[in-house]
N, C-alpha and C positions, 0 to 999 in steps of 0.2 A: 429264652429263645435258643434254639439249637444252632450249632455252627453252620449246618447246611442251610438253614433258613437265612442266617445272616449273610451268607454268600449269594443267595438268590436262587430261585427256581425250585425250592422245596417248601412244603407246608410248615407252619409254625406261627406262633403269636409274635407280633411286632414288639410289644412291651416297651416301646420307647427307646430302643437301642439305636439311636441316630448314627452312632459311629460304625454300625455294622452294615449300612446300606449306602449306596452311592446316590448322587443327585438324580441319576437317571432311573432309579428303581421304580417300577410300576407295582403299586400295592393293590391288594384286594380285600374287601370286607369279608370276614369269615362267617358273617351272619347272613348277608343277602347277596354276596358275591359281586357287589358293585366295585368297579375298578377306579383307582386314581392314577392317571397318567400325567406326570409332570409336564410333558409336552403340550397337554391340552388344558391343564389347570382345572378349575371347577367353576363353571359359569353360574351355577345355582347360588353359590356362596361368594361370588365375585372374587375368586382366586385367579390371578393372571396366569396365562400359559408360561411355562418355564419355571414355575415355583416347585422346588423339590418337596417331597413329602415331609422331610424333616423340618422344613421351614414353614409349614402350615401353622396357623395360630393354635394355641393350646386348647381352645374351645371348639376347634373345627370338628365336625361330625360327618359321618357317612351321609351323602346326599340321598341314599336309597332307604336307609332305615334308622338314621340318627345314632348309630353305634359310634362310640368314641374311637380315637385314633389307635388306642391300644388293642382294638379288636381287628386290626388289619394285619395281613400276612403278605410276604413277598411273593408276587406272582412271577416276575422276572426282573432281572437287574442287569441291563446291558453294560453298566459301568463297573460291575464286580470284576475281580481278577479273573475268575474262571470264564466269564462271558467275554472279557477283553482278549484273553489268550485264545479262546476258541475262535473268535472273529479274526485274530491275526493268523492263526493256523489256516483257516479257510481262505484268507486272502493270499497267503504265500503258496498254498497248494494250488490255487487257481492259476497262478502265474507259472508254476512248475508244469502243470498239465498243459497249459497253452504253449509253452516252449517246446515240449516234446511232441505235441500234436503237429506243430510246425515242422519239426524234424521228420516226422512220419510223412507228412504231405509233400515235403520238399525232396527228401532223399530215400525214404524207405518203402513207400507204398507198393512198389513193384519188385522189391528185392525178394528172392526166393525164400529166405529164412523167415519171412514174416508169417506169423500165425494169424490167419484171418478171423479166427474166433475171438481174438482179444482186442482190446482198445486201451488207450492211455488212461490211467486212473491212479490217483494218490490215495493211499490207504493207511489208516491207523496212526496218523501222525500225533505225537505227544511231546510235551516239553521234556528236554533232556540236556544236561550239562550246559544250561544257559541258552540252548538253541532248541530246534525242533527236529525230531527223528521220526522217520516213518518209512514206508515202502512205496516205490513207484513201479507200477506195472505198465509195460508197453508190449506191443505185439512181437518185439524182438529181444526183450530183456526184462528181468525183475531185479531191482537194486534196492539196497538200503540207501536212503538219502538223509543226510544230516545238513540242515539249514541253520545259518547263524541266527541268534536271538536279536531282539530289538536293540540291545546294548552291546552287541559284539560286532567288531569291525574285521571282516575277513577279506578286505580289499587287496591285501598283500599276497593272498594265495596265488601260487603259480600253477597253471593248468598242467596236469601230468605228474606233479609231485605226489609221492605216496606217504601214507601215515598209517601205522598200526595202532588201532584203538582197542582198549580193553573193555570187555563187557563181563557181567557175571558168568556167562556161558563160555567165554573164551576170548581170543584175540582175533581181530578181523582187519584186513587191509583195506583202507579207503584211499581213493585217488581224488585229488583236488581238481576242480573245474569251475567254470563260470559261464553263464548264458545271459543274454540280453535282458530277459524279463525276470528270470529267477535270481540273477546275481550270483555271487560265489557260493559254492556248496561242495560237499564231500560225498562220494558215492562208493558203495561196496557191492560188488557183483554177487548176486544170489543164483540167478539162472540166465544163461545166454547160449544159444537161442532158446525159444519157448515151445519147442515142438512137443514136449511131454504134457502140455496142458490142453485139455479138451474143451474148456469153456472159461469165460471170464469169472464165473462163480467159483470154479476150482482155484483159479489164480488168486482171487480175493481171499478165499479161506486159508490158503497157504500164507499169504501176506499177513493176515491177522495172526496166524499161528507163529510166524516168525517173531512178531512183536511181543508175543507172550514168552516163547521159549528162549529168546535172546537174553532175557533177564533172570533165567533160572540157573543158579549155580550148579545144580545137579547135572546139567547138560555139559558141564566143563570136562568131564571125564572123556578122554580121547579126542578132545577138541583143541587143536592148536592151529588156528588159521595161518599164523605167520610161518610156522614150520611147514605147513602144507604148501604154502605158496613157494617157499624156498625149494622144497623138494620138486615141485612142478617145474620151476625154472631150471634146476640142475638136470632134470630129465630131458628138457628141451635141448640143452647144450651137449648132452651125452651123445657119442657116436652111435649110429644104429647097429643093432645086433646083426652079426654075420648070418646067423641062422634065419633071421627074419621072423615075423609073427607066425604063430601056429595057425594053420588054415582052419582048424576046427575050434579055435578059441571063441567062446560066446561073446556076442556084442552086447554090452550092458545097456539097458534102456529103462532104468528104474523110474517108477512113478514117484513124484515128489511126496515126501512125508515130513512131518514135523521133526521127528528124531533125526532122520538123515540130513535134514537141512542144516542142522547145527552141530552135527558130530561127524563131519567129513563128507557130507553129501552136497556141499556147495559146489556149484558149477565152476569150472576153471575159468579164469579171466581170459578174454579174447587175446589173440596174438598181439605181440608188440607191433606198433605202427598202425593199428586200427584207429579209425577216426573216433575220438572220444565223444563227439556229438552223437554218433550212431550207436555207440556202446553205452551211452548214458553216463559217461564220465569215467568209464573203466577202460584202460588201454587194452 
């Protein structure tokens, strides 16, 4: 039996590997495609509902074609680690999206910086460092969001505190925050506002690209988010030039790209004092 089969959702022979499947595993006969669902049992052979496939009698056979247990494969396994983690990510993302839809409806709907082509969506979340990392898209920002794992207690996080986190592609500054449904989380600003995006599809593509490029060491060249942030803060505190800005200086408005996103193209964080709810957790 392959590892993929053992974990659920992939074809392969069962071969009696009871330790590779959970009690919730739904099995399927590879001869006639009859399914065995533990929640239903097998009325034909008087197997009670709630009986796991591994607990079936040794002489149990497929109700459809009399094939032995060894001819069954995993159709799906809600109790497997992958299925359990996927369900947890889906649950946490649903709360995250609900929280920021509430922010949109309560505070942001009529704000001029809103990009009406976009809506709140959580993208490409994956397990990372014991928690879950992904991208949150909103009509006014795109942020990396780091949520705590099931065994992590982030209740002591203080909203507004900053933390520089190292990734293979470089170092990025996250800010701590918490919301009623989401609970505590950490956020890193990617874009704010979102005027450069023409559609939700474009924003989704960039979000997915971020989650790929973020973990590529080759993107580290020229990428030092911490130094970039320090330089931006120093520039804010510096006195204005007596000569003033050149009147013919071009106004940059680059289209978001994968490379620019992780090698100096990250949007600057909103100004100090901004409402972290509105900025998605970034001051």
